[in-house]
N, C-alpha and C positions, 0 to 999 in steps of 0.2 A: 764698922765702915763696910760699905759694899762696893766692890770693884766696878767701875763704870767702863773701863776700857783703857787701851794704850793709844796714845795720840802722838802725832808728829807736830811738835810745837816749835814755831820759829824762835831762834835764839834771842831775837830782839824782845820777845814777849816775856822772857823768864823773870826779869826784875818786877814787872807789873804783876804777874801771876803769883810770884813768891812773896813779895814785899809791898805791893801796891805802888811801886815806884814807876812813875810814867816819864821820868827824865829822858829826853832825847826822842820820845815817840811823837809821831804826828797825830793830829786829831783823828785821822782815818785809822791809824794803828790802834789807838785807844778804843775807837768804835768797834773795830773788828774783834779785839780781845774781849771787850765787854759783851759783844754779841755771842761769842763762843761760851762765855760763862753763863749768860742768861739762858741760852738755848739748852745747855747741858747740865748746869749745876745751879739752879735757881735757889737752892737752899744751902749752898755752900759746898766746898770740896776740900780734899786733902790731895796733895800731889807728891809722887815719889819720882824724882828725876832719874830714872833708870839708865838713860843714855847720855847723861850730862858730860861724860868724858869722851864721848864718841859722836860729835856732831857730824851731820852729813847733809848733802844738798838734796832737797825734795822738790819735784815740780808741782806737787799738789799738797801742801801742808794743810793742817786743819782749818786755817784761815789765812787770808792774804795771798800775795803772789808767791811764786817760787822763791825759796829762801833756804838758808842753812837751818837745820832743825835738830832737835834732840827728841828722843822718845821719852815719854813720861806716862806713868800709870796714874790715873785719876780715880779717886774714890768719892762716893757721895757722902756728905757729912750727915 
């Protein structure tokens, strides 16, 4: 696995990125998460939720509007 970078991921997107669970997400949320995956990890990814215990507010997360985020290390599959 090759490290792709550390990203600020909105907390609402964690279930979708980790388990594929879109429960409670709007169509726009799903589109934004899918766009992030397609743009950065078209061949798959692995994620290490390095900041899962320390969420914080970010005005410019990786996608979407300002939100509570966690830092996550992503790796190319």
